[in-house]
N, C-alpha and C positions, 0 to 999 in steps of 0.2 A: 514531614508530609502529614497533612491532616487525614483523618480517617475517611472523610468524604472524598478527598482527592485520590486516595488509594483505591477506594471502591470504584470510582469513575474510571481510573486508569486500567484497572483489571477488567472491568466490564467492557471497556472499549477494545481492549486486546482480544478478549474472548469473541466479541462481535466480529472483529476484523478477521479472525481465524475461522469464523463460521461455526463456532462452538455455541450451541444453544441449550437452554434448560439449566444452566449453572447459575448459582447466586454467589454473591461476594459478601462476606461478613468481616467485621473487625471486632475481635474479642481479646480479652486478656487470656492468653494460652498458658500463662505461667512462665517461669524462666527457663526451665529445662524439660526436655522430653523425658517422660517416665520410662520410655523404652531404651533410648540410646544415651541419655544423659547429656546430649548436646543442646546448645541454645536453640530455642524453638521460635523461629521468626514467623512461621506460618505453617499451614497444613492444608491438606485437601481431604474432603470426605467424599470419596468416590460414589458410594451408594446414594448419598443425599445430594450429590452434584453441587457441592459447596467448596469454595476456596475461602480460607480463613487467614487473615493477616493479623499478626499479634500487635496489640496496642503498645507493648513494651518497647518496640524498636521503631516506632513511627517517626521519631525525631531524627533518624538517620535515613535521609532520602535515598541514597545509593543502595543501602541495605534493603530498604523497603522495595525498591524497584527490582533488585535481584530476587527477592522473595516472590514478587508478583510474577516474574518470568519463570521461576522455578516451579511454582504451583500451577501456573498456566500450562507448562509443559506436561505436568501430570494430567491435566484435564484433556490435553491433546491425546495422550497415550498413557493409560493407567498402568504403567510399568514402574515398579519400584527401583529406579536407578540402574537398570540393566542397560545394555547397549542401545536398545530401541529408545529408551528414555533419554539417553545422552544425545541421540540424534534429534529427538523432538526438542530438547532444551536448546541445542545449537540452532535449530530452525527458528524457534521463538526469539532467541537472542538477536538473530539477524534483523528482526523487526525493530530492535532498540539496542544497537551495539554499544552505546555509551554506558548502558546499565550493566553490561557484562564485565566491566573493568574491576 
């Protein structure tokens, strides 16, 4: 997926959900999270209202779409993976079920 396409898809999803004031960026986030050590596909910066998609994995469309859905769920509900976040993620995935595979 191109960076421009990832930005457009994320922005369209945010708009569809009525989430305003957020921006979408594509940046090289590095390979691993310095906190968890896990691969870093994207992140959200809640205070700045930014969703960031990593340039390192844009070549995998399915992974990029899963990242878009995951980070958008954070924008819906700024909960770090608790039960409310899992509900928000499930709701966002219903808008694009093929990306949840």
